[in-house]
C-alpha positions in Angstrom: -81.0 40.1 12.5 -82.9 39.5 15.7 -86.2 37.7 16.1 -89.4 39.0 17.8 -88.8 42.7 17.0 -91.8 45.0 17.6 -92.7 48.7 17.1 -92.5 49.0 20.8 -88.8 48.3 20.9 -86.4 51.3 21.6 -85.6 53.1 18.4 -82.0 52.0 18.4 -83.2 48.3 18.3 -85.7 48.8 15.5 -84.8 48.0 11.9 -84.8 50.6 9.2 -87.6 49.8 6.8 -87.2 51.1 3.3 -89.7 51.5 0.5 -88.8 52.2 -3.1 -91.8 53.4 -4.9 -94.6 55.5 -3.3 -97.6 54.8 -5.5 -101.0 53.9 -4.0 -99.8 50.6 -2.5 -96.5 52.0 -1.2 -98.4 54.8 0.5 -100.8 52.3 2.1 -97.8 50.3 3.5 -96.2 53.4 4.9 -99.5 54.5 6.5 -100.0 51.2 8.4 -96.3 50.9 9.3 -96.2 54.5 10.7 -99.5 54.0 12.6 -98.2 50.8 14.1 -95.3 52.8 15.6 -92.3 51.8 13.5 -89.9 54.7 13.9 -87.4 54.3 11.1 -89.2 54.2 7.8 -87.2 55.4 4.8 -89.1 56.1 1.5 -88.4 57.4 -2.0 -90.0 57.7 -5.4 -88.7 59.2 -8.6 -86.1 61.9 -8.0 -88.5 64.4 -9.6 -91.1 63.7 -6.9 -88.6 64.2 -4.0 -89.8 67.7 -3.0 -93.6 66.9 -3.2 -93.1 63.6 -1.3 -91.1 65.4 1.4 -94.0 67.9 1.8 -96.6 65.1 1.9 -94.8 63.3 4.7 -93.7 66.2 6.7 -94.6 65.5 10.3 -95.7 61.9 9.7 -94.3 59.9 12.6 -91.3 57.7 11.8 -91.1 58.5 8.0 -88.0 60.1 6.3 -88.1 60.9 2.6 -84.9 60.3 0.6 -84.1 61.6 -3.0 -83.6 58.1 -4.6 -83.3 54.4 -4.1 -79.6 54.5 -3.5 -80.1 56.4 -0.3 -82.8 54.1 0.9 -81.0 50.8 -0.1 -77.7 51.6 1.6 -79.3 52.2 5.1 -82.3 49.9 5.2 -82.4 46.5 6.9 -85.6 45.7 5.0 -86.2 47.0 1.5 -89.5 46.7 -0.4 -89.7 47.6 -4.1 -93.3 48.8 -4.8 -93.1 49.5 -8.5 -95.0 48.3 -11.6 -94.1 44.8 -12.7 -93.0 46.1 -16.2 -90.5 48.5 -14.5 -89.1 46.1 -11.8 -86.1 45.0 -13.9 -84.9 48.6 -14.6 -85.4 49.8 -11.0 -83.7 46.9 -9.3 -80.8 47.1 -11.8 -80.4 50.7 -10.8 -80.7 50.5 -7.0 -80.1 46.8 -6.2 -76.2 47.1 -6.1 -76.5 49.6 -3.3 -78.4 47.2 -1.0 -77.0 47.1 2.6 -75.1 43.9 3.4 -77.3 41.4 5.1 -80.5 43.2 4.3 -83.8 41.5 3.4 -85.2 42.5 0.0 -88.8 42.2 -1.0 -91.1 43.2 -3.9 -94.8 44.1 -3.9 -95.5 43.3 -7.5 -98.6 41.4 -8.6 -96.6 39.2 -11.0 -93.5 37.6 -9.5 -91.7 36.1 -12.5 -90.1 39.4 -13.6 -89.5 40.3 -10.0 -87.7 37.0 -9.3 -85.5 37.4 -12.4 -84.6 41.0 -11.5 -83.7 40.1 -7.9 -81.5 37.1 -8.9 -79.8 39.2 -11.6 -79.0 42.4 -9.7 -79.0 41.8 -6.0 -75.7 41.1 -4.3 -75.2 37.6 -3.0 -74.9 38.8 0.6 -78.5 39.9 0.9 -81.7 37.8 1.4 -84.8 37.7 -0.7 -88.2 37.3 1.1 -90.9 38.7 -1.2 -94.5 39.5 -0.4 -97.8 40.6 -2.0 -100.9 42.0 -0.3 -103.9 40.5 -2.2 -106.1 43.6 -2.0 -106.2 47.1 -3.3 -104.9 50.2 -1.5 -108.3 51.3 -0.3 -109.1 48.0 1.5 -108.0 47.5 5.1 -105.3 44.8 5.3 -106.9 43.4 8.4 -107.8 39.7 7.8 -106.7 39.9 4.1 -104.2 37.5 2.7 -100.5 38.6 2.7 -98.4 36.3 0.6 -94.8 35.7 1.9 -92.2 34.1 -0.4 -89.0 32.8 1.2 -86.8 32.5 -1.9 -83.1 33.1 -1.0 -83.1 33.4 2.7 -82.8 31.5 6.0 -85.8 31.1 8.3 -84.6 34.0 10.4 -85.1 36.4 7.5 -88.7 35.1 7.0 -89.4 35.6 10.7 -87.9 39.1 10.5 -90.4 40.0 7.7 -93.3 38.5 9.7 -92.4 40.6 12.7 -92.4 43.8 10.6 -95.8 43.1 9.0 -97.6 41.5 12.0 -99.0 45.0 12.6 -101.1 44.7 9.4 -103.1 41.9 11.1 -103.2 40.2 7.7 -103.3 36.5 7.2 -99.9 35.2 6.1 -100.0 32.8 3.1 -96.7 31.0 2.3 -96.0 30.3 -1.4 -93.1 30.1 -3.8 -92.8 32.4 -6.8 -94.2 30.0 -9.3 -97.2 29.0 -7.2 -97.9 32.7 -6.4 -98.3 33.5 -10.1 -100.5 30.5 -10.8 -102.8 31.3 -7.8 -103.0 35.0 -8.5 -103.9 34.2 -12.1 -106.6 31.9 -10.9 -108.1 34.4 -8.4 -107.5 37.7 -10.2 -106.8 37.5 -14.0 -110.1 36.2 -15.3 -112.0 38.0 -12.5 -110.5 41.3 -13.6 -111.1 40.5 -17.3 -114.8 39.9 -16.6 -115.3 43.3 -15.0 -113.0 45.1 -17.5 -115.2 43.6 -20.2 -118.5 44.6 -18.5 -117.2 48.2 -18.2 -116.1 48.4 -21.9 -119.4 46.9 -23.0 -121.5 49.4 -21.0 -119.3 52.3 -22.1 -119.7 51.2 -25.7 -123.4 51.3 -25.2 -123.0 54.8 -23.8 -125.1 54.1 -20.8 -124.8 54.0 -17.0 -126.4 50.5 -16.6 -127.9 51.2 -13.2 -129.8 54.2 -14.5 -131.6 52.3 -17.3 -133.8 50.2 -15.1 -132.1 46.9 -16.3 -129.1 46.5 -13.9 -130.3 47.4 -10.5 -130.4 45.3 -7.3 -128.8 42.1 -6.0 -126.3 40.6 -8.4 -126.3 43.7 -10.5 -125.3 45.8 -7.5 -122.1 43.7 -7.2 -121.3 43.9 -10.9 -121.6 47.6 -11.1 -119.8 48.4 -7.9 -116.8 46.2 -8.6 -116.6 47.3 -12.2 -116.4 50.9 -11.1 -113.8 50.2 -8.4 -111.6 48.5 -10.9 -111.7 51.3 -13.4 -111.1 53.8 -10.6 -107.8 52.1 -9.8 -104.5 52.4 -11.7 -104.5 50.6 -15.1 -100.9 49.2 -14.7 -102.1 47.0 -11.7 -104.2 44.9 -14.1 -102.0 45.2 -17.1 -99.0 43.7 -15.4 -100.9 40.8 -14.0 -102.6 40.0 -17.3 -99.7 40.6 -19.7 -96.6 39.4 -17.7 -98.2 36.3 -16.2 -98.3 33.4 -18.7 -101.1 31.6 -16.8 -103.2 34.8 -17.0 -103.0 35.0 -20.7 -104.3 31.4 -21.1 -107.2 32.1 -18.8 -108.2 35.4 -20.4 -108.2 33.7 -23.8 -110.4 31.0 -22.5 -112.8 33.6 -21.1 -113.1 35.2 -24.5 -113.7 31.8 -26.1 -116.3 30.8 -23.6 -118.1 34.1 -24.2 -118.1 33.6 -27.9 -119.3 30.0 -27.8 -122.1 30.6 -25.3 -123.3 33.6 -27.3 -123.5 31.6 -30.5 -125.6 29.0 -28.7 -127.9 31.8 -27.6 -128.2 33.2 -31.1 -129.0 29.7 -32.5 -131.6 29.1 -29.7 -129.9 25.8 -29.1 -131.4 25.2 -25.7 -130.3 21.6 -25.3 -126.6 22.3 -26.0 -126.6 25.5 -23.9 -128.4 23.9 -20.9 -126.1 20.8 -21.1 -123.0 23.0 -21.2 -124.1 25.3 -18.4 -125.1 22.5 -16.1 -121.9 20.6 -16.8 -120.0 23.7 -15.7 -122.1 23.9 -12.6 -121.3 20.4 -11.6 -117.6 20.9 -12.3 -117.2 24.0 -10.2 -119.9 23.8 -7.6 -120.8 20.1 -7.5 -118.5 19.1 -4.7 -118.7 22.4 -2.7 -120.2 21.9 0.8 -119.2 25.1 2.4 -121.5 27.9 3.7 -122.5 30.1 0.8 -120.8 33.4 0.5 -123.5 35.6 -0.9 -125.7 38.0 1.1 -129.4 38.5 0.3 -130.5 40.8 -2.4 -132.3 43.0 0.1 -129.0 43.6 2.0 -127.1 44.3 -1.2 -129.8 46.8 -2.4 -128.5 49.3 0.1 -125.3 49.6 -1.9 -126.9 50.6 -5.2 -125.0 53.5 -6.9 -127.1 56.7 -6.6 -129.0 55.3 -3.7 -131.8 54.1 -5.9 -133.8 51.0 -4.8 -134.5 48.3 -7.2 -136.8 50.0 -9.7 -137.1 47.6 -12.5 -138.9 44.7 -10.9 -142.5 43.8 -10.3 -144.0 43.4 -6.9 -144.6 39.8 -5.9 -147.5 38.7 -3.6 -145.1 38.9 -0.7 -144.3 42.5 -1.4 -140.7 42.0 -2.6 -139.3 43.2 -5.9 -138.5 40.5 -8.3 -135.6 41.4 -10.6 -136.2 41.4 -14.3 -135.0 38.3 -16.2 -131.3 38.5 -17.2 -129.1 36.1 -19.1 -126.2 36.9 -16.7 -123.9 36.1 -19.5 -120.8 37.3 -17.6 -121.5 34.8 -14.9 -122.3 31.9 -17.3 -119.1 32.6 -19.1 -117.1 32.8 -15.8 -118.1 29.4 -14.6 -117.8 27.9 -18.1 -114.2 29.3 -18.2 -113.4 27.8 -14.8 -114.8 24.5 -15.8 -112.9 24.4 -19.1 -109.6 25.2 -17.4 -110.3 22.8 -14.5 -109.9 25.6 -12.0 -111.5 25.0 -8.6 -112.1 28.5 -7.2 -113.0 27.3 -3.8 -109.5 25.8 -3.4 -108.2 29.4 -3.6 -110.9 31.0 -1.5 -109.3 30.5 1.9 -105.7 30.5 0.6 -105.5 33.7 -1.3 -108.8 35.2 -2.2 -109.0 38.9 -2.9 -112.2 40.7 -1.7 -113.3 41.1 -5.4 -112.7 37.4 -6.1 -114.7 36.4 -3.0 -117.6 38.5 -4.1 -117.4 37.2 -7.7 -117.5 33.6 -6.5 -120.3 34.6 -4.3 -122.5 36.0 -7.1 -121.7 33.0 -9.3 -122.6 30.6 -6.5 -125.8 32.5 -5.8 -126.9 32.1 -9.5 -125.6 28.6 -10.1 -126.7 26.9 -6.9 -130.3 27.9 -7.4 -131.9 25.8 -10.2 -134.7 28.3 -10.5 -132.3 31.3 -11.0 -130.1 29.3 -13.3 -133.0 28.1 -15.5 -134.3 31.6 -15.6 -130.9 32.9 -16.8 -130.8 30.2 -19.5 -134.3 31.0 -20.7 -133.6 34.7 -20.8 -130.4 34.0 -22.7 -132.3 32.1 -25.4 -135.6 33.8 -25.6 -135.6 37.3 -24.0 -133.8 39.9 -26.2 -133.9 42.6 -23.6 -130.2 42.3 -22.9 -129.2 40.9 -26.3 -127.5 44.1 -27.5 -125.6 44.4 -24.2 -124.6 40.7 -24.4 -123.3 41.4 -28.0 -121.2 44.3 -26.7 -119.9 42.1 -23.9 -118.7 39.4 -26.3 -117.0 41.9 -28.5 -115.4 43.5 -25.5 -114.2 40.2 -24.2 -112.5 39.4 -27.5 -111.0 42.8 -27.6 -109.4 42.5 -24.1 -108.1 39.0 -24.9 -106.4 40.3 -28.1 -105.0 43.2 -26.2 -103.4 40.9 -23.6 -102.2 38.5 -26.3 -100.4 41.3 -28.1 -98.5 42.1 -24.9 -98.8 45.8 -25.5 -98.9 47.9 -22.4 -99.7 51.2 -24.3 -102.7 49.6 -26.0 -103.9 48.2 -22.7 -103.5 51.7 -21.1 -105.4 53.4 -23.9 -108.2 50.8 -23.8 -108.5 51.1 -20.0 -108.4 54.9 -20.0 -111.1 55.2 -22.7 -113.6 53.2 -20.6 -112.5 54.7 -17.3 -113.1 58.2 -18.7 -116.8 57.3 -19.4 -117.4 56.3 -15.8 -115.0 58.8 -14.0 -117.8 61.0 -12.6 -119.0 58.1 -10.5 -115.7 56.8 -9.1 -115.8 58.6 -5.7 -119.3 57.4 -4.9 -118.5 53.9 -6.1 -115.4 53.6 -4.0 -117.2 54.5 -0.8 -120.2 52.2 -1.5 -117.9 49.4 -2.7 -115.8 49.6 0.5 -119.0 49.4 2.6 -120.2 46.4 0.5 -116.9 44.6 0.9 -117.0 45.1 4.6 -120.7 44.0 4.9 -119.9 40.8 3.0 -116.8 40.1 5.0 -118.6 40.7 8.3 -121.5 38.4 7.2 -119.0 35.6 6.3 -117.3 36.0 9.7 -120.6 35.7 11.5 -121.6 32.6 9.4 -118.4 30.9 10.2 -118.4 31.8 13.9 
């Protein structure tokens, strides 16, 4: 195994790169590896997909399709399993024994505990384990995004080998062990996903597209709607595996549900003193020591990303000519920060380490609300005394409890059905939302780069 290999090396000096599993993330990996110029990329999926996969990659530079994982494993110097976390044990048990002597094996699962167990059980002792995880979805460019590398059972030379292969992604390497990976990903993804899954289920239960009702348009609402739609446009198993198989995630999702219930009870009781004390205590715990440049863009910039291209239509014109958004309890955000505070999670600690684009935006909108006393007081007042959103807030609390129970049961089929039911309601808007959401992510990313320059 040589160091400093590049896609420009002669073909006989390049490693054979194998991918087992050609779902959305596997396809993304192949796309960037091929475009970078790697010339020996071996891929496979289920044997039943062999012919269709061959047709899909006919003529794609450097890519050879094989019928199964045995064929890929026996010839590849680097092998990546890109399969759902709940299937990793079965797939590695099947193909792991065929691994080429001295090869480096990796996994691209979002939860590493099952992956670690499978690798240690089924991989021969004469192969190395250096795992990885791109902390973004398949439609987001890997450039500048965190790529976690886990050197588990391997010498430094094996880690450098993997770095060389994926340097073409231009991602930011983050070095963790398996256990820290699962804790960090729970912190940056589990509750964030739960929040947006809950929003979607609540809106679907109300049988309304929120941005068309004049109540959820502009600024913070733009981010909520876009990210919710992007999540439901993705594969359900990505979120199910992270939530159900990661013990840290279960605890956090349960706390999110508890925070939603407790804050909503204070709203119903009109207990302003207790609600204000709790919300401001959460603000101090999460944002009190933060001195970094704020993430969030202005509402005027975000308005260009409204689904359907509608400007903010529900506000009133202020003397300066700008639209003022209607008052809103922003319960999802109050709950998010209360949850972080109760779990003693410091989201900014993970921001530079392993933040996904969605997590970055979610901290951004929370920060935007909580760092402004006027905006936060307005949200508290609306939560207590403005019933405009009360029915939606009720649906939100019910949905949060439902998702928490679903995860606690550990039932993938129940999770799939719950996800699919909500996704079906919003499906007609997915294509538009993905395009707009990608542009919004890029705009926020570019803004942060210019602020930090």
